[in-house]
C-alpha positions, 0 to 999 in steps of 0.5 A: 500500500502506498503512502497517503496522508490525511489530506489525500483521505479528505479529498477521497471521501469528499469526492464520494459526498460530492458525487452523491450530492450531484446524483440526488440534486440533478434528479430532484425534479424528476417525475415518476414516469417511464420517460423521466426515469429510463430516458432522462425525460429526453433532456440530456445535452450533448456534453453530458452525453459525450462525457458519460459515454466515455465514463461508462466505457472506462473502469478500474481495469483500464487504470490497472490492467491497461496501464500494466499491459502497456508497461509490458508490450508498449504502444499496441495497447493504445489500439484499445482506445483509438480503434473505437473510432470506427465503432463510434462512426457506425453509431453516429451515422447509422444507429443514433438517427435510427434509434432517435427517429424511431423513439427506441427506449432499449436495444432489444425493443429495436429488435422486436420492431425489426424482427419480432418478440423472440429476438427482443426477449432473447437479446434482453436475457443475454444482455441482462445475464452478461451485465449481472454475472460478468460486468458487475462482477468484474467491476466490483472485483477490480474495484475491491482490488484497487481500494485494497491496494490504495487504502488496505480496505478489505476487498469484500468491504470495498465491494459493499461500500461501492455498491451502497454509495453508487446504488443510492443515487442511481436507484433513486435518480435513474438515467438523469443521475447516471448521466450527470454524475458520470459527466463529473466522473469523466472530467475527474478521471481524464484529469487525474489520468492526464496529470499522471502522464504529464507528471511522468513525462516531466520526470523523464525529461519529456523524452517521448522516444524513450517511452515509445521504445523500439521494435514492435512495442513502438508500433500500433500495428504488429505482425501476425504472430505478435501477442496483439496481432493486427488480425486480432485488432481488425476483428476487435475493431469491427466486432467487439467494439461495434457491439459495445458502442452501437448495440449496447444498452449500457452505452446507448441509453445516453443517446436515447435520452438526448434533447434531439438527434443533433445533441445525440450525434454531437455527444457521440462526437465529443466521446470520439474526441475524448477517446483520442486523448484517453490513451494518454491517461490509460496507456502511456503512464505504463510506458512512462513507468517502463522508462523510470523502472524497467525491472518491475516484476509484476506489470499490473503494479505499474499504475500504483507504482507510477502514481507513487513515483510521480504524484506528490503526497497530497494529490494522490487522493485526487488520483485515487478518486479518479480511479474510484470514479471510473468504477462508480460510473460503470456500476451506475450505468450497469444498474440503470441499463439492467433495470431498464431492460428487466422492466421494459423488455421482460416484465412489462411485456409479461405482466406489466402491460396494464401497470401505471408508469409510477408502478413500473418505475418503482419496479425498475428501482427494485430490479436495479437494486436486486441486480446490484445486490446479485453482482455484489454477492457474486463478486467474492466468487470472482475474487477467487478466480484469477483468470476471470478477466481473461475469460470475460474478454474471451467470452465477449468477442465471439458473443458480440460478432453475431449481435453486430451482424443482426443489428447491421443487417436489420438496419441496412438489408430489407430481406433480413428475416426474423429466423435469421436474426433469432438463429444469430442470437442463439449462436451468440448465446451458445458461444458463452458456455463453449468459450468458458469451457474452452478456457477452463479446459485450456487452463488444465492443458486440454485443447480440442481446437486447432491452434488458430481457432483457439485464439478468441479473436480469430474464433470471433471473426469466424463466428461473425462470418458464420452469422452473416451466412445465417442471415443470407441463407435464412433471408426472406424468400429462401426456403427453410431447408435450403437456408439450413443447408446453406448455413451449414456449408458456410459454417464448415467453409469458414471454420476451415479457412479460419483454422488455416489462415487467420489473416484471410479471415481478418481481410474478409471481415475488413473488406467485407464490412467496409464494402457492404456498409458502403454499398448499403449506405449508397443504395438505401435511399427510400425510407422504410419502417425501422430501417436506415436510409440516406436522410439519416446522414444529416450532419448540419447544426442550425445556424453556425459552421461549428455545429456541423457534425461532418466537420468535427467527424472529419477532423477526428478522422484526419487526426487519427489517420495522422497518428496511425501513419506516424506510429504504424 
């Protein structure tokens, strides 16, 4: 445990008090209605949306795990933040206008409008289970670890402290409290992380070449046999990232609560701009500490070590508060998103059709509290499972790929059918126990897949292409027997190619995704219910040039292109 003085502790505790006060104060005038509680009364401005999206996407694993990983392998880790831009672009230009114009409240609700009730129920159950048993458990685990490392707090006591404090304002205030507290937390965590980076750079004399290093650790894109190969990054960029940002209730709920479409889109753009800076806070401090101390025995100790090395006593409480802020913003978003889907996607359609809005909101509060309780109870189990973080990452990649295919085909291709969508969602569900079993057996040195398919990203790429085969083979107008046969043929062919050449899978996904989305964006002219059309590319704000969405998006694209051209 590093040294913290009384002032550090005062700042740290003051942060808790301030966050709770913001949560209760911002939601004090909220009405007991579904629109207010679950959609913030559609009053969120673009800056609250942008900051809260970034805060939702960051948790303590970034400050602990990502910094440690960057200490170990260097610059390739920055791809976890910078390669979010394509996913945010898909969210910005395709899904935000589609959701906002159709007044969608949940992601599963969109699937029901496009594909029917079975798709909605299956996807809602998949996401609820993922949030409660994976996301909650992971966040509480890393939160308990962080508080134990900083203050020596018992890990289980830390979990319950975080649950009670975060749950208090989240359950009371709904999405309004989540958005505004997350905005404050985002500013704090960005400020704290950037301070650590700049203080570290000052300590090593601003030697940027030293922190970049040499060899593959100095490049964003690495060889196919690297620990983080470019093939895996392509699949991460176009599967897991798109699922996380474009089809995830936990992220998109902020956009659905926007004042209007422009505010929702501008919020996404702000998140993209902040994402460009984020590696300086969540990646580069590890590379800085590698220069300060290249002989660290455990890479995960890099973040607390760099804080101890460069942050003076008296300010460490603020940095510690930034880490806890990341944890709390994640927990609050998970609570609200889980209660929204349990209430509106499951319970209301099952028994609550005739309930008043006030009663539904009360049920939503109780369901959020119960989800939080289950996550907190499950966290001690995770604390005994050292490989849980790796398993979770391996689970998400194959699970995400079919979901991305369902949402994109539903938005862009008129012939995409309910049976194809349901088949893909079932495939996403079945990948979870399969991937978990594969990981457990691998730890026991039991391997039953070809070496290439044992890689979770290559496997996810194959699952994505198989899902595309499902959608095409089971499209409207195709007989069921022919569709099933076509799906089997595509599945066997794709698995064979993936086992032989991950590079081929990555290239097919890259070229196919860009080509298909580009073609449909040109072809989709005529409006159709619950589908995207070219009118949704509108990007001009009223009155002033600086409100042009296309201008800001192009600037970010140029900046990131320059970064990748420089550090390729």
